N, C-alpha and C positions, 0 to 999 in steps of 0.2 A: 648336417650336423642341431639337435634338438638346442633351440637358446633356453635358458636358465632362467628360471622365473625372474619377473619383477614385482617387488614389492616396492608400492610408493612411501615416500616420506610421510610424516604426520607432522614435521619439524621441517624450518627452513631456517638458515642462516644465511643471511646477506651481507655481503663486504663491499665496501668501498673504498676506494682509496686513487692517488693521483703522484704527482711530482713523489718519489722516490719509494713509489711500491713497490716495484719487483725485490728487493731487500728484504723490504716490510713482510708480505704476501709470502718471502719464502719461508721465515719466520715463524710466521702464523700456520702454514702448513704443517711445516715438519711438526708441530706440537701437536696434531689432531689424531686421534688414536685410530687404527685399522676399522673398530666398530661401531664407528660415531655414529651415533641415531639419527641425525640430522641430513638434510639435505643442503651442499654447501653452492651457493650462487656468488660468482666475485663479478664486480665492473672498474676496471683500473681507465683512466682516461687514455687511451690508442689511438682514436679518430680514423682513419679512414688508412692506415697506415700498415703493412703485414706485420702480421703480430704472433710469436714465438712462446709469449706468456706459458702454455699451457705444458710447453716443454721444460721451459725454463723451473717452473712450479713440480714438476713430476720427480725431480732431481730428489726433491727435499720431502715428499711427502710418501706414505703406503698408501694413499688413497688415489681410485682411478682418477686422472685429470684430463679436459679437454673442454676444445670451442664447442657451447651449445649449439643444438640445433634445432630448428623451429618444431616442437611437437615433441621434444623430448619428456619422459616421464620422470620427474622428481624423484630419485632415490636416496636411500641413507647411505652416506659415507661414501656418497660421488661428489666429484665437485665438477660445477659448469662456469664457463668460464666467457665472459661477452665477447662475441665475434667482432673485428674489426668494422666499424661503419652501422650497427647494427645496435640499439637500446634491446637488451636483456631485459625481460619480464616473463610472471607467470601468472597464470592461470589456475581455479582448482572448479572442479562441478560439484555444483552444490552451492545453497546459497553463501554469498559474500560474507566472509568474514566467521562463517560457521564450522569452519574446520572440516568440511565431508568435501569425500572425492580423492580423485587421483589429482596432482598436482602436475602441470603441465610447464614446459620451457617456452614461451612467444618470442619470436622476433621480429621487431619493427623496425621501418627505415622512417619512420614520424617525425617530425622535427625537432633539431637539436634541442636541448636544453642547457642552459649556463653554457652555451657555445660547442656542447660536446655529445658526440652520437658516437659512441655508449656512452650515456651521463649515468651518476648516479641514483638519482632523485627518480625517475621510473622505474627501478628496479624496487627501492626502498617502498613505492607506494603500491605497487602491485602485489608486494608480497603482504604487505600491511592489511589489502582488501582481500587475497585471497586466504592467510591462513591467521588472519587475526592474533590472538593471544599464544599461537605456536608460530611466530615470526621474532627473530632476533637480527637487529639491525647492529651490525658493526662499522665505525667509523674510523682509518686508519691517517697515516699522513698524506699532505696532498696542500694545494694550492687555495686559496679562497673556499668557498664556503657551502657545495656541491654536496650533497647527502645529507645535509641538515634538515631541510623540508621535509625529504624522506621518511627520516629517522622519526620526523616530530608525527607523520602519518602512522609509522610502524606502534609511536607510543601511544595514539592518539585508539589505534586499535587494539589495546590491549597488552599489545606484545614487550617486547625488552630490547635494550639499548646497552651498550658498550663501546666506549670510544678509549682509544690508545691514550697512554699517557703524553699531554701534547709535549712536556721535558724532552722526551724520550724519541719525539718523531722525527724526522728527517727535515720538517715543513709542518710544525703547527700549526697552520692557519685551519685548515678541515677540523681538525681535533678544536681546538679552541672555540669554532663559532659553532661547533656542535655544541660545546658545556655551554657556549652562553646562550639559546635561544631552547635546549631541549631539557627535560629532566631523566637523566641517562641513569640508568641501575648503576653503570661500573666503570671507574677510570683504570684503564691496567697496562701495565708494560705488555707487551706483544709476547713476552715467553708466558704469562699469566692468562692472556686472555683462553685457549685451548680448554686449559682446564675449568676456565669460569662457563664456557659452554655448554661443556659435559653437563655443569650443576644444572643451568637452566634449562637444556632440554628434559632431563630428569623430573622436574619439579614441572614441566607442562605438560605432563599428563594429570596431575592433579587439577593443573589449574583451567585445562580444557573442558574438564567436568560443570564448569562454572557456565553460565548463559553468554553466547557470543555477543560482545559490543556492535552495537550497528557501526557501519563505515558511515563515517563523516562526509556530510556533501561534498565539501573542499576535495576531497580525496578523490570521491568519484569522478566528480566533476573535470579533473586534472586528468585521471586514467581513461577518460573516454577521445583524449586527442593521442593517445599511443594507438587507438583503434580505429581513426578518422573519424568518428561521431562528436567531437566537440564543436560548439557552436557559437557563436554571438550572444545568444539567448540562455544559454547553460553560463557565462561567463558574467553575465551580469546577476548571476545569483550568489557567485562568490568575490565579485570582486567590482571596481569604480574605472571608469575609464580615465586614465591619466594626463598632461601634457605630453609625454615622453611616446617616442615610436620604434618600432623591434629595427635593430640595427641589423638584422636579417632581411625581413621582406617589404621595412618601414612602414608596416599598418601598425596603429593605434594599439598600444601598451596599456592592457588593466590591471591595475595596482592589486594586489591580492592582499584580502585581510587574513587570512588563517595562517595557521603552521609559526607563529609567533616570529615572523621574520617579513623582511622589507622586500617583498619580491613584483615580479612584473609576466603577463604572459599576453601572446597577441591573441587573435582569435585563430589563424593556421595553425597556433601550437608551438611556436619558438616562447619557451621562458628564462627568466633570467632573475637571478635574487638581486638585490640592489650592487653587491659587492661584483657581479660580475656583467650588469649592466655601466657601471662606472669604468671599467676597465674596457668594456668595447667601444665604448664613448672615444676613452682616450686615445684607443687603436685608429677610429674613425678619424677624429680631431688631428691626429699626425699623419695620417693617410691624406687627409685634406691640405694640411702645412706644405707638405714634401711635393704634394701636386701643384698649390700655386706658390713656389719656389719655380719648381720646372718651366711654367706659365712663363714667370717673369724674366727668367734667366734668357728663354727664347725669344721675349718680347725685348728686352733687352739688345741682344744680338740683333734680330729683325731691325729694329730703329735706328743700329749703327751704320747696319749696310744701306738704308734709307738716305741716314746723312751722309755718307761718304757718296752717294750717287747722285742726292742731291748738290754738293759741291763740286762735285766732277762737272753738272751740268751749267755750274753756275750758278745756280740758287741759293744763295747763300742766307736768309732769312729761313728758306726751310729746312736747310742742314743744321742751324743753331736750334730749331724746333724740337727738329728731332732728336737733336742730341740732347739736350735739356730733358726730353722726355726719358730718354736710355737713361741718364743721367737720377731720375726720379726712379725709375723701376727697378735700377742696380739700388738705390737705397733701401726700397721696400723688400727688395731681395735677402739684403742685410739684413733686417728687421729681423724675418724669418729663419733664416740662418739661426742669429742669435737664440730663438725662442728654439731652434729644435736640436740645439747642445744638449749632450746628456749633461743633465743634473745633476749628476756627482761633480762636474766642473765648478769652479769656486769662483769668487768675485776675483780672483786676479787673474784669470779668462782675458786673452786680449780682446779687448774691445773690437766692433766692427770699424771696418776702413770708412773713412769719409771719402 
């Protein structure tokens, strides 16, 4: 059978979402017309879990939708979804940001960003560099602030930015943080975003006649990590070493100065906003406290067994010493239990036993 001709897209719409994203994406794709003139690429935080997101979206749209495959040509009126455990990025023939040649999907199992793979920022940054003024970024509902730096990259390369109205979002964090750090073009309800995109894509033809903007160095350097080419020398051009260590590989984190956001990246490629780093440090602290509590409980039990053994052997002084050490371990464990209590408990919660 003869394959239908492929007509590469001149424009790309990249969409990022997290918590509450399934319903938001269903509403979003339902409004896209069947002859939509841009390619649509979607990242939702699904991690390394089986995902049926394309099937869930297919029932709400007239456009073809499936997981992206490495090398897929980006076509108008087609929706590609980031598959589990792969960053979805794009590249384009011709000079970066010049709007030349065919756009293609590129899947990468490079380092996680904001503790996610797929993450939103890699897709947005790569679209900014590849499509320049003909890239449009859309941020929908989600926790924390993945996508904000990527949206800043799109704007820095001349593209457009749309953010879901925070009051409407299931979780307003991602829209609110995008608005806090990026000069977005439109803040809209979900139902109004597809029509706005149609208008922006129509206007992009005139915008494309202007000279392309240079891709900022920070965008180029951070995109290098997606293809395994990042190094400390490159990182030194866009950041400075910090006192913090990467919660994933424990290397030094470099504080990044661009994108109007407090961000960090290690030279192996892991990247975090300050909000995501704070969350991961909180996870690490809690894990350490539980580990310490487990060790103290085991120590207490062992010391009490040693005390009983010493007492049975007539070594009263040793038994007393072991018992006192066991009591000290118990008190320390009670302190940790107090620290690990859920924060929603109030001051009327029972005090640790003495």
